[in-house]
KEDRENSE-324783 format. One record per residue: x negated, y negated, z of N, C-alpha, C in turn. Coordinates in Angstrom, 2 decimals. Example, Ala and Ser with C-alpha at 12.3 -4.5 7.8 and 13.67 -1.06 7.14 Angstrom:
// KEDRENSE-324783
REC      n.x      n.y      n.z     ca.x     ca.y     ca.z      c.x      c.y      c.z
REC   -13.19     5.69     7.80   -12.30     4.50     7.80   -13.20     3.30     7.80
REC   -12.85     2.25     7.08   -13.67     1.06     7.14   -12.90    -0.03     7.87
// end
This chain:
// KEDRENSE-324783
REC      n.x      n.y      n.z     ca.x     ca.y     ca.z      c.x      c.y      c.z
REC   -61.49   -29.30    45.55   -62.86   -29.86    44.86   -62.27   -30.94    43.80
REC   -63.37   -31.99    44.00   -63.26   -33.13    42.51   -63.63   -32.41    41.20
REC   -63.17   -32.65    40.24   -63.26   -32.51    39.05   -64.38   -32.54    38.59
REC   -65.17   -33.76    39.27   -66.95   -33.89    38.66   -68.04   -32.97    39.23
REC   -67.25   -31.51    39.76   -68.01   -30.79    39.70   -68.94   -29.90    38.81
REC   -68.00   -30.21    37.75   -68.03   -29.52    36.32   -69.24   -30.34    35.93
REC   -69.80   -31.42    36.26   -70.81   -32.00    35.69   -72.22   -31.88    36.33
REC   -71.87   -31.62    37.55   -73.28   -31.75    38.49   -74.21   -30.70    37.63
REC   -75.52   -31.24    38.14   -76.80   -30.69    37.34   -76.94   -28.96    38.20
REC   -77.79   -28.16    37.77   -77.36   -26.70    38.15   -77.86   -27.04    39.55
REC   -78.93   -27.46    40.24   -79.07   -27.49    41.56   -78.28   -28.19    42.62
REC   -77.16   -28.89    42.14   -76.38   -29.58    42.92   -75.11   -28.33    42.51
REC   -74.84   -27.89    41.68   -73.72   -27.02    41.73   -74.12   -25.87    42.88
REC   -75.22   -25.44    42.85   -75.56   -24.11    43.69   -75.38   -24.55    45.16
REC   -75.68   -25.92    45.05   -75.45   -26.34    46.36   -73.98   -26.42    46.83
REC   -73.23   -26.87    45.83   -71.84   -26.87    46.20   -71.03   -25.65    46.16
REC   -71.54   -24.75    45.58   -71.01   -23.58    45.57   -71.21   -22.79    47.14
REC   -72.36   -22.99    47.72   -73.08   -22.77    49.15   -71.88   -23.67    49.84
REC   -71.57   -25.11    49.72   -70.81   -25.43    50.93   -69.23   -24.79    50.47
REC   -68.81   -24.42    49.28   -67.19   -24.32    49.15   -67.23   -22.67    50.01
REC   -68.50   -21.66    49.73   -68.16   -20.43    50.25   -68.39   -20.87    52.20
REC   -69.11   -21.68    52.36   -68.82   -21.98    54.16   -67.24   -22.28    54.10
REC   -66.76   -23.34    53.51   -65.44   -23.75    54.01   -64.43   -22.51    53.87
REC   -64.85   -21.77    52.89   -63.84   -20.62    52.48   -63.83   -19.58    53.84
REC   -65.07   -19.38    54.43   -65.40   -18.62    55.33   -64.55   -19.31    56.67
REC   -64.45   -20.24    57.09   -63.62   -21.05    57.84   -62.39   -20.61    58.18
REC   -61.66   -20.01    56.98   -60.28   -20.11    56.48   -59.73   -18.75    56.61
REC   -60.79   -17.89    55.95   -60.36   -16.05    56.07   -61.49   -15.56    56.21
REC   -61.35   -14.17    56.39   -62.80   -12.86    56.23   -63.51   -13.47    55.71
REC   -64.69   -13.64    55.67   -65.58   -13.85    54.66   -65.59   -12.73    53.50
REC   -65.23   -11.55    53.83   -65.47   -10.26    53.18   -64.78   -10.45    52.16
REC   -63.41   -11.07    52.83   -62.73   -10.82    51.30   -62.47   -12.54    50.42
REC   -63.51   -13.12    50.54   -63.83   -13.95    49.75   -64.06   -13.84    48.34
REC   -63.61   -13.78    46.81   -64.09   -13.54    46.04   -64.48   -14.76    44.94
REC   -65.25   -14.21    44.17   -65.92   -14.95    42.96   -64.64   -16.15    42.42
REC   -63.63   -15.10    41.99   -62.64   -16.04    41.80   -61.76   -17.20    42.72
REC   -61.93   -16.86    43.91   -61.76   -17.94    44.82   -62.43   -18.92    44.85
REC   -63.92   -18.50    44.74   -65.01   -19.75    44.71   -64.94   -20.47    43.88
REC   -64.43   -19.53    42.39   -64.31   -20.83    41.22   -63.29   -21.56    41.13
REC   -62.17   -20.83    41.90   -60.59   -21.81    42.00   -60.81   -23.03    42.72
REC   -61.30   -22.84    44.07   -61.92   -23.92    45.06   -62.49   -25.17    44.72
REC   -63.63   -24.60    43.51   -64.70   -25.58    42.93   -64.00   -26.13    41.74
REC   -63.02   -25.84    41.38   -62.20   -26.44    39.72   -62.88   -25.79    38.68
REC   -63.74   -24.64    38.72   -64.17   -24.23    37.65   -63.87   -22.53    37.07
REC   -64.12   -22.00    36.23   -64.02   -21.14    35.70   -65.28   -19.74    36.58
REC   -65.16   -18.52    36.58   -65.53   -17.56    37.17   -67.20   -17.18    36.63
REC   -66.62   -17.60    35.07   -68.07   -17.29    34.21   -68.83   -18.72    34.61
REC   -68.28   -19.92    35.05   -69.18   -21.02    35.19   -70.22   -20.95    36.25
REC   -69.42   -20.33    37.28   -70.15   -19.62    38.73   -71.23   -18.75    38.38
REC   -70.79   -17.64    37.42   -72.39   -16.66    37.42   -72.91   -17.02    36.24
REC   -73.00   -18.34    35.90   -74.14   -18.89    34.98   -75.25   -19.30    36.21
REC   -75.09   -19.39    37.54   -75.60   -19.93    38.37   -76.30   -19.04    39.51
REC   -75.08   -18.05    39.86   -75.34   -16.81    40.34   -74.97   -15.52    39.70
REC   -75.84   -14.48    39.64   -75.39   -13.12    38.87   -74.51   -12.54    39.47
REC   -73.74   -12.43    40.55   -73.09   -12.04    41.60   -72.81   -12.47    42.77
REC   -71.59   -11.62    43.74   -71.67   -12.17    44.83   -72.35   -12.07    45.95
REC   -73.36   -11.37    45.81   -74.09   -11.09    46.95   -75.34   -12.41    46.49
REC   -76.00   -12.60    45.47   -76.56   -13.78    45.30   -76.32   -15.06    45.98
REC   -74.69   -15.00    45.29   -74.46   -16.15    46.36   -74.37   -16.42    47.92
REC   -74.21   -15.04    48.62   -74.09   -15.09    50.31   -75.62   -15.15    50.21
REC   -76.48   -14.52    50.06   -78.12   -14.75    49.80   -78.41   -16.19    49.70
REC   -77.83   -17.01    49.24   -78.09   -18.68    49.04   -77.12   -19.44    50.16
REC   -76.15   -18.75    50.50   -75.81   -19.36    51.96   -76.37   -18.95    52.73
REC   -77.08   -17.78    53.29   -77.95   -17.43    53.97   -79.18   -18.06    53.92
REC   -79.74   -18.34    53.16   -81.07   -19.03    52.98   -80.79   -20.62    53.66
REC   -79.48   -21.10    53.39   -79.27   -22.72    53.74   -79.01   -22.52    54.98
REC   -78.59   -21.83    55.70   -77.85   -21.67    56.96   -79.54   -21.72    57.18
REC   -80.13   -20.71    57.15   -81.21   -20.55    57.88   -82.34   -21.37    57.78
REC   -82.37   -22.27    56.85   -83.33   -23.46    56.39   -82.78   -24.94    57.62
REC   -81.33   -25.03    57.32   -80.65   -26.23    57.82   -80.88   -26.02    59.56
REC   -80.61   -25.15    60.00   -80.68   -24.92    61.38   -81.89   -24.76    61.94
REC   -83.09   -24.44    61.62   -83.79   -24.66    61.90   -84.53   -25.67    61.77
REC   -84.05   -26.37    60.78   -84.67   -27.74    60.78   -83.95   -28.92    61.99
REC   -82.53   -28.40    62.12   -81.80   -29.24    63.10   -82.71   -29.03    64.64
REC   -82.87   -27.65    65.14   -83.45   -27.58    66.21   -84.31   -28.08    66.42
REC   -85.45   -27.98    65.57   -86.70   -28.39    65.82   -86.61   -29.97    65.63
REC   -85.99   -30.88    65.21   -85.81   -32.10    65.47   -85.36   -32.55    66.55
REC   -84.32   -31.46    67.29   -83.71   -32.06    68.50   -84.74   -31.92    69.34
REC   -85.68   -30.90    69.36   -86.83   -30.51    70.33   -87.81   -31.40    70.25
REC   -88.42   -31.90    69.17   -89.07   -33.31    68.79   -88.79   -34.08    69.62
REC   -87.48   -34.63    69.55   -86.91   -35.97    70.24   -87.11   -36.02    71.87
REC   -87.08   -34.28    72.29   -86.57   -34.23    73.60   -88.05   -35.00    74.88
REC   -88.03   -35.32    75.74   -89.24   -35.60    76.55   -89.79   -34.72    77.39
REC   -89.35   -33.44    77.60   -89.68   -32.17    78.25   -89.41   -31.08    77.72
REC   -90.31   -29.88    77.73   -89.50   -28.65    77.49   -88.28   -28.17    77.60
REC   -87.91   -28.17    79.21   -86.36   -28.27    79.49   -85.73   -29.05    78.68
REC   -85.56   -30.18    78.60   -85.01   -31.25    77.93   -84.36   -30.49    76.32
REC   -85.62   -30.32    75.89   -86.09   -29.66    74.35   -84.98   -28.42    74.24
REC   -84.91   -27.43    75.42   -84.20   -26.25    75.00   -82.57   -27.27    75.13
REC   -82.18   -28.04    76.13   -81.03   -28.49    76.10   -80.77   -29.14    74.54
REC   -81.44   -29.68    74.16   -81.57   -30.66    72.92   -80.96   -29.47    71.74
REC   -82.20   -28.33    72.05   -81.60   -27.23    70.79   -80.29   -26.55    70.92
REC   -79.82   -26.31    72.26   -78.92   -25.57    72.55   -77.62   -26.72    71.56
REC   -77.68   -27.69    72.08   -76.55   -28.60    71.47   -76.60   -28.99    70.07
REC   -77.74   -29.06    69.71   -77.73   -29.16    68.45   -77.26   -27.79    67.58
REC   -77.49   -26.52    68.14   -76.94   -25.36    67.33   -75.67   -25.34    67.37
REC   -75.18   -25.80    68.64   -73.72   -25.70    69.10   -72.89   -26.87    68.29
REC   -73.42   -27.89    67.46   -72.79   -28.65    66.93   -72.90   -28.59    65.55
REC   -73.63   -27.85    64.99   -74.13   -26.88    63.57   -73.12   -26.00    63.67
REC   -72.76   -25.38    64.67   -71.34   -24.42    64.30   -70.33   -25.14    64.48
REC   -69.92   -26.21    65.22   -68.52   -26.79    65.07   -68.34   -27.46    63.73
REC   -69.68   -27.94    62.96   -69.42   -29.18    62.10   -69.31   -27.61    60.93
REC   -69.67   -26.37    60.83   -69.59   -25.25    60.32   -69.10   -24.36    60.32
REC   -67.51   -24.06    61.16   -67.16   -23.24    61.66   -67.22   -21.60    60.62
REC   -67.47   -21.70    59.60   -67.33   -20.55    58.53   -68.66   -19.72    58.66
REC   -69.87   -20.34    59.21   -71.13   -20.18    59.04   -71.05   -18.67    60.13
REC   -70.61   -18.70    61.58   -70.63   -17.67    62.50   -69.66   -16.33    61.73
REC   -68.81   -16.67    61.14   -67.67   -15.45    60.70   -68.69   -14.65    59.31
REC   -69.52   -15.24    58.76   -70.67   -14.87    57.93   -71.68   -14.25    58.71
REC   -71.92   -14.95    59.72   -73.36   -14.44    60.01   -73.03   -12.49    60.74
REC   -71.67   -12.76    61.85   -71.67   -11.82    62.57   -71.19   -10.68    61.26
REC   -70.10   -11.36    60.29   -69.73    -9.92    59.02   -71.25    -9.39    58.27
REC   -71.95   -10.49    58.44   -73.49    -9.64    57.76   -74.34    -8.60    58.91
REC   -74.00    -8.77    59.72   -75.03    -7.90    61.13   -73.80    -6.62    61.59
REC   -73.30    -7.24    61.23   -72.25    -5.51    61.38   -72.18    -4.57    60.32
REC   -72.88    -4.95    58.90   -73.04    -4.30    58.02   -74.25    -2.96    58.21
REC   -73.83    -1.57    58.04   -74.92    -0.54    58.54   -76.13    -0.51    57.35
REC   -75.90    -0.93    56.29   -76.94    -1.02    55.56   -77.72    -1.90    55.36
REC   -79.17    -1.92    55.03   -79.71    -3.42    54.90   -79.82    -4.19    53.62
REC   -79.09    -5.35    53.90   -79.38    -6.42    52.65   -79.98    -7.25    52.81
REC   -80.34    -8.17    51.70   -81.60    -9.52    51.80   -80.63   -10.02    52.82
REC   -79.22   -10.49    52.76   -78.70   -11.48    53.60   -78.82   -11.49    55.19
REC   -78.64   -10.21    55.23   -79.25    -9.69    56.48   -80.40    -9.31    57.30
REC   -81.16    -9.43    56.27   -82.75    -9.64    56.54   -82.88   -10.77    56.84
REC   -82.85   -12.08    56.23   -82.48   -13.32    56.40   -82.22   -13.83    58.19
REC   -81.16   -13.21    58.25   -80.53   -13.59    59.49   -81.62   -12.88    60.37
REC   -82.22   -11.68    60.41   -83.40   -11.15    61.43   -84.07   -11.84    61.42
REC   -84.55   -12.62    59.93   -85.93   -13.40    60.05   -85.67   -14.82    60.88
REC   -84.27   -15.15    60.84   -84.19   -16.39    61.06   -83.88   -16.13    62.95
REC   -83.35   -15.44    63.43   -83.09   -15.03    64.83   -84.83   -14.43    65.11
REC   -85.49   -13.83    64.57   -87.36   -13.50    65.05   -87.08   -15.08    65.29
REC   -87.67   -15.77    64.33   -88.22   -17.24    64.55   -87.47   -17.93    65.36
REC   -86.39   -18.30    65.55   -85.69   -18.64    66.52   -86.15   -18.71    67.82
REC   -86.50   -17.18    68.26   -86.61   -17.17    69.27   -88.06   -17.25    69.66
REC   -89.03   -17.26    68.70   -90.65   -17.67    68.55   -90.53   -19.24    69.26
REC   -89.68   -19.90    68.90   -89.47   -21.29    69.20   -88.98   -21.34    70.67
REC   -88.29   -20.65    70.75   -87.74   -20.30    72.44   -88.69   -20.00    73.42
REC   -89.39   -19.20    72.94   -90.81   -18.75    73.76   -91.79   -19.61    74.18
REC   -91.97   -20.55    72.69   -92.98   -21.59    72.85   -92.64   -22.59    73.99
REC   -91.80   -23.02    74.17   -90.79   -24.06    75.07   -90.92   -23.28    76.40
REC   -90.45   -22.04    76.11   -90.50   -21.27    78.01   -91.65   -21.49    78.70
REC   -92.85   -21.35    77.74   -94.38   -21.23    78.06   -94.87   -22.25    78.28
REC   -94.39   -23.70    77.56   -94.84   -25.03    77.97   -94.23   -25.40    79.19
REC   -92.53   -25.09    79.33   -92.04   -25.20    80.93   -92.81   -24.89    81.96
REC   -93.15   -23.44    82.01   -94.12   -23.18    82.83   -94.69   -23.18    83.06
REC   -96.34   -23.94    82.05   -97.69   -24.52    82.33   -97.39   -25.87    83.14
REC   -96.20   -26.65    82.81   -95.93   -27.86    83.40   -95.15   -27.50    84.80
REC   -94.69   -26.61    84.92   -93.97   -26.50    86.67   -92.53   -26.78    86.27
REC   -92.11   -26.84    85.46   -91.14   -27.61    84.93   -89.80   -26.25    85.33
REC   -90.56   -25.03    84.65   -89.77   -23.90    84.74   -90.22   -22.84    85.25
REC   -89.55   -21.66    86.37   -89.85   -20.89    86.92   -91.08   -20.14    86.44
REC   -92.24   -20.05    87.43   -93.34   -19.48    86.92   -92.92   -18.23    86.68
REC   -92.39   -17.60    87.39   -91.97   -15.70    86.83   -90.77   -15.85    86.14
REC   -90.47   -16.66    85.39   -89.19   -16.71    84.01   -89.89   -15.45    82.81
REC   -89.07   -14.99    82.89   -89.61   -13.96    81.70   -88.85   -14.80    80.55
REC   -89.71   -14.47    79.77   -89.45   -15.64    78.54   -88.14   -14.86    77.35
REC   -88.60   -13.63    77.56   -87.87   -12.56    76.48   -86.69   -12.45    76.86
REC   -86.17   -12.56    78.07   -84.87   -12.33    78.86   -84.36   -13.73    78.91
REC   -84.95   -14.80    79.14   -84.33   -16.07    78.80   -83.81   -16.74    77.67
REC   -84.87   -16.29    76.63   -84.33   -16.21    75.19   -83.56   -15.46    74.64
REC   -83.12   -14.38    75.17   -81.99   -13.63    74.24   -80.68   -14.29    75.51
REC   -80.71   -14.68    76.49   -79.95   -15.05    77.38   -79.24   -16.49    76.65
REC   -80.36   -17.31    76.08   -79.98   -18.65    75.53   -79.14   -18.00    74.25
REC   -79.60   -17.23    73.56   -79.00   -17.27    71.85   -77.63   -16.56    72.20
REC   -77.63   -15.40    73.56   -76.22   -14.47    73.66   -75.43   -15.90    74.32
REC   -75.53   -17.02    75.02   -74.52   -17.91    75.05   -73.92   -18.22    74.07
REC   -74.69   -18.91    72.87   -74.18   -19.32    71.92   -73.55   -18.58    71.33
REC   -73.76   -17.35    71.38   -72.90   -16.49    70.34   -71.76   -16.05    71.40
REC   -71.69   -15.94    72.88   -70.52   -15.94    73.52   -69.55   -16.79    73.48
REC   -70.29   -18.05    73.24   -69.28   -19.48    72.88   -68.53   -19.16    71.62
REC   -69.30   -18.94    70.59   -68.45   -18.59    69.54   -67.27   -17.94    69.54
REC   -67.91   -16.75    70.44   -66.76   -15.67    70.10   -65.21   -15.88    70.99
REC   -65.81   -16.64    71.63   -64.54   -17.29    72.46   -63.84   -18.49    72.07
REC   -64.26   -18.94    71.30   -63.75   -20.15    70.47   -63.00   -19.23    69.03
REC   -63.73   -18.21    68.51   -62.67   -17.35    67.75   -61.48   -16.39    68.09
REC   -61.68   -16.63    69.31   -60.36   -15.88    69.94   -59.55   -16.48    70.21
REC   -59.64   -17.74    70.69   -59.10   -18.82    71.04   -58.39   -19.40    69.65
REC   -59.05   -19.44    68.32   -58.54   -19.87    67.31   -59.32   -21.25    67.27
REC   -59.85   -21.83    68.31   -60.13   -23.13    68.32   -61.74   -23.50    68.65
REC   -62.31   -23.72    67.53   -63.75   -24.03    67.38   -64.48   -25.17    68.20
REC   -63.37   -26.20    68.41   -63.64   -27.16    68.79   -63.87   -27.17    70.48
REC   -63.21   -26.22    71.01   -63.78   -25.96    72.10   -64.95   -25.68    73.00
REC   -65.87   -25.51    71.76   -67.23   -24.99    72.39   -67.58   -26.54    72.77
REC   -67.59   -27.78    72.58   -68.25   -28.87    72.79   -67.77   -29.28    74.11
REC   -66.53   -28.53    74.54   -66.38   -28.81    75.87   -66.74   -28.01    77.10
REC   -67.02   -26.52    76.52   -67.71   -25.23    77.47   -69.21   -25.34    77.32
REC   -69.55   -25.74    76.18   -71.42   -25.70    75.95   -72.00   -26.19    77.14
REC   -71.89   -27.67    77.69   -72.85   -28.09    78.53   -72.53   -27.27    79.81
REC   -71.18   -26.92    80.36   -71.20   -26.52    81.70   -71.75   -24.64    81.65
REC   -71.77   -24.19    80.37   -72.62   -23.12    80.31   -74.11   -23.46    80.40
REC   -74.57   -24.42    79.44   -76.03   -24.81    79.89   -76.25   -25.06    81.09
REC   -75.27   -25.77    81.37   -76.14   -26.47    83.33   -76.25   -25.28    84.28
REC   -75.37   -23.63    83.96   -75.87   -22.59    84.73   -77.20   -22.23    84.43
REC   -77.22   -22.19    82.92   -78.66   -21.79    82.59   -80.05   -22.50    82.95
REC   -79.58   -23.71    82.80   -80.58   -24.58    83.61   -81.24   -24.11    85.11
REC   -80.12   -24.11    85.79   -80.22   -23.61    86.91   -81.02   -22.60    87.32
REC   -80.91   -21.43    86.60   -81.61   -20.23    87.00   -82.66   -20.43    86.03
REC   -83.47   -21.08    85.35   -84.45   -21.17    84.78   -85.63   -22.22    85.15
REC   -84.88   -23.35    86.47   -86.09   -24.27    86.23   -86.77   -23.84    87.54
REC   -87.68   -24.34    87.85   -88.38   -24.16    88.95   -87.79   -25.10    90.17
REC   -88.06   -24.32    91.26   -87.58   -25.15    92.27   -88.34   -25.26    93.34
REC   -89.85   -25.48    92.85   -91.07   -25.88    93.72   -91.08   -27.44    93.42
// end
């Protein structure tokens, strides 16, 4: 991190802290990231970090809020630009995949939060994000059924779960292979099978 981070305004310092955590999560277990490591990567003291965040949990909460806001913005933008509901689903899928490729630390953080048995603010943010994401999928699926682009008998709940599950599966395979870039190769082929299963045959 460049020394200029020491002189950033508070809002920008917070944003750089979020970016730093995501970068570190791509390199190591997110649970092992310390405030000392965050400060060192930013070229700051821990005290400087704590002036903007009272503790590590507050930093993680800011990371989750940024992820939720940014991901929903990107998938909404992709869907709006698509010419049909089915095309919008594919655009959302690829926008989500590209977001993960650009920020490989994010799925590590998300999976880590969801494994916690206790209820935390970051975990609730992830749960809310998933709910809002599924609602978007439901609306598109219903539009596709209405215009006869998608199978009229398509179970929207199951289709939405499968859509999200495909992305999670791609991420898991990339983590096992140690190569997040493989997602860009596998994603179009995976979505092609999904498309074949949900589109109308009439």
